[in-house]
N, C-alpha and C positions, 0 to 999 in steps of 0.2 A: 256858540259853543255848546249851549242846552239843547237847540235842535238836533245838533248832529250827535252828541251823546245820546239822545233818544233813539233817534235812527240807527245807531250803531248797536244799541240795547236790543232793539226791535231782531235787528239782521242776525245777531251772536246768539240767540236763545237758544237755536238748534246745536248750538258747540258748546254743551255740556261737558265738562271737565270734570265730574263727579260732585257727589254730594257729601260734605264731610262735616262733622260735629262741632259746631262754634263752640260746646262746652269744653271742648280737646286744647284750646289755646288759653292759657293762664299769662302770667307775666312773663314776660320775655326771657328763658333763660339765657345764660353768659355762650352757651355753645351754639345760638341761632347764629347761622350766616346773613350777612347782609345781603346775599342773593336767595335766600329763602323766601322768595316773594309771597308766596301762599301763607304761611307760617306768618311772616310778618302782616300780611293783610287782615288776618283773623286779630291779631294781635293787638292792631290799631283800632280795629272796631271796639274791642273789648276794654282798652283805655279811654277811648273818648265817649263812649255811649255806657257806663258801668250799670249792672244789676239788668243785663239783659236776659230775657228770660231762657231760662237753659233748655226748654223744648224747642229753640228755633237751631235752625238747622242752615249751615254756608253752604252756598252753591255757586260756584264759580262758572259763571256761563262763557267766558272766553279769556284767554291769556294770551299777549301778543307781545312783538316788538312794533313800533312806529317809525316806518322808512319812508316817510316822505320829505325828501330832502326839501322841497319848497316851503315846508313850513319848519322857519327857524327854530331851535331847541329841541324838536321833537325828535330827531332822527335817533334811534337806538334806545329810547324809552322805554321799560318796561310797563304795559297796561294790563289791567284786568277789570272786569265787571262781577261783583259778588252780592248775591242777594239772600236776605235771613229770612226763611221760612217758618211758620208753624206748619209742622207735618201732622201733628194732632188738634184740629180745629175743637173750638170751644161748643159748647152743647147748641144744636140749632145752627151752626154755620156747615156748608157742605165743603167735603174734602176733594171734590172734583175740580174746584176753579182754585186750589192753593196757588199754583204757579203765576196769578194774573195779579196778584194781590201781596206783594212782600212785605213784611214788617219793616226791613231796613234795604234799600238798594244803592249800592256806592261804586263808582269809577276811580280807580285806583292808579297812578302812574307812581313809578319810582325810575328814579334817572341812573339807569346800570351804567353807566360810563364812567363815573364816579365811583373812588373808592367807598364814600359813605353811603353811597346808592340810597341815598334821602329822597323821601316822598317829595313828588313835585307838583304834582297836578291831584286833586282830591276833591269829591262832590258826591253828596249824599242826600239823600229823602226818603221818604216813607213814613208810616206813623211813628215809627220810633224817635223820628230826626225831627220831622217839621208836621206831623200830625195836629199838633193843637193849632199853629201858624193857618194851616189851612181851612180849618174849623172856623176860626175867626174871619178869615177873609172871607168865606162864603157866609158866614153870619152878616159882614158887613154890606156885600152884595144889594142887602135890602135898604141901605140907608145911605145912597150915592150923595146926599144933600149936607151931609154931617161935615162939619168942622174938624179940624186937626185935634182942637180942644174936647169935642166929643167924642172921636174917637178913642184919643187917649184915656179917657175917663173909662169908655167900655173896656179898652186893655187892660185897666189896672183892676176893674171889675171882674174880668175873665181870670185872672190868677196869673198875670205875666209877672215875671220876678224880674225883667231887666228892661223898663221902661226908659226915656231920655233922662228922666231925673235920678236914675240909679246908675251912673257912669262908672263911679269908683268902685263900687261892688261886681260891677262888670269886668272893668279889667282885672280885677283880683281873682276872675272866675273862668280868664282866659287860658285853655288848658297848656301853657308852654311847657311846662314838663313835662305831661303826657304827651305831647308832640316830639319832645327831642329826643327820642330814643330811634324815629322814623322820618323826622322833618328836618333835623339836626338843631342848632340853636336859633330861636328866632326871640326878634328883638322888637317888643311892639313900639311903633311910632306915632300913630294916632287910632282913634276909634272915631265915629260918627254913628248918630242912630238916622234910620230911615222910617219912614211910617208907611209911604206907598211906593210902590211899583208897578209893574206890566204882567200879565198872565202870561200863558205859552201863546194865546192870540194876540197877543201886543195891548189889550187892553187893560187903562188902566183901573188898580184894585188897591185896597189897601192891604199891605203887604208888611208890618213891621220885622225891621232886622237890624241887627248892627255889623257895620262895614269896618274892619280893620285894616289898616296900614301897617308892614312890619318888615325888618330887615333879615334875612336869613345870611348867617354867617357862617363860613365853611372852617373846618381846622386850620386851612391854609391861610386864612385871613380875607379868602375871596367875601364879596357883600353882592347879594342881588336882593331886589325887592319881591316882595310877597305880599297877597289881599288876601281877608280871610273874611268869612260871613257867618254870621250865627242867628240862630231865631232867636227871638226876644222872651219867649216864655221859661226856656228852661235853660238858654245860654247855649243850646248845643251845635258843635259845628255842622255847617252847611257847605262849605267851600273852602279849598286853596288853590290859589291860580298867581300866574305870573303875569302882573301888569303889564299893557305895552309901555 
């Protein structure tokens, strides 16, 4: 999935749908239509990542509807890629390469066939989301022999708010209310902390995160499974998926 999304993003960079002010989207007004996907995508990012820099601009690189009949559950879903960029770089940074280093990038899919048009798939990265995790992962590459206990000591020293011993606090921080206008009612079932994973080249690395299992409950009583991942430093949402 990560590789597919990466390739799709690369292929769709030329399909700019325009540059929009992220600061224009505040709390969702009552008149926002469920199918106003651009506005809802911007509102979603503001809800999930409060305190975003007002200088960041949202660029929608592609909006489409997936029609792959061979992919169960994907036919007819609205999808978009959005990136937040600083068009006024800080002193010492070149503005020539702003497009290659978004502060945040996200892949967002709304289920357009339902009345609620709920958020169905979400994936986000960039320094706003997992910048601290990436820095910690790189730092730990120099200590491949460290035990889990040693890594956790370093994680706490690095300022992570949600290590494995902070589960209760983490569960209280899961943004169920923030997601409700977009993803519907979510009911957390379980949460597990993971310390290690694989990088994009499938090499083992230290990469702390929380894996949450949840149920999505529709207004009509339908129930579906969802899985969510969160980084450990600030508890920021990294993904929402429908597990197999």
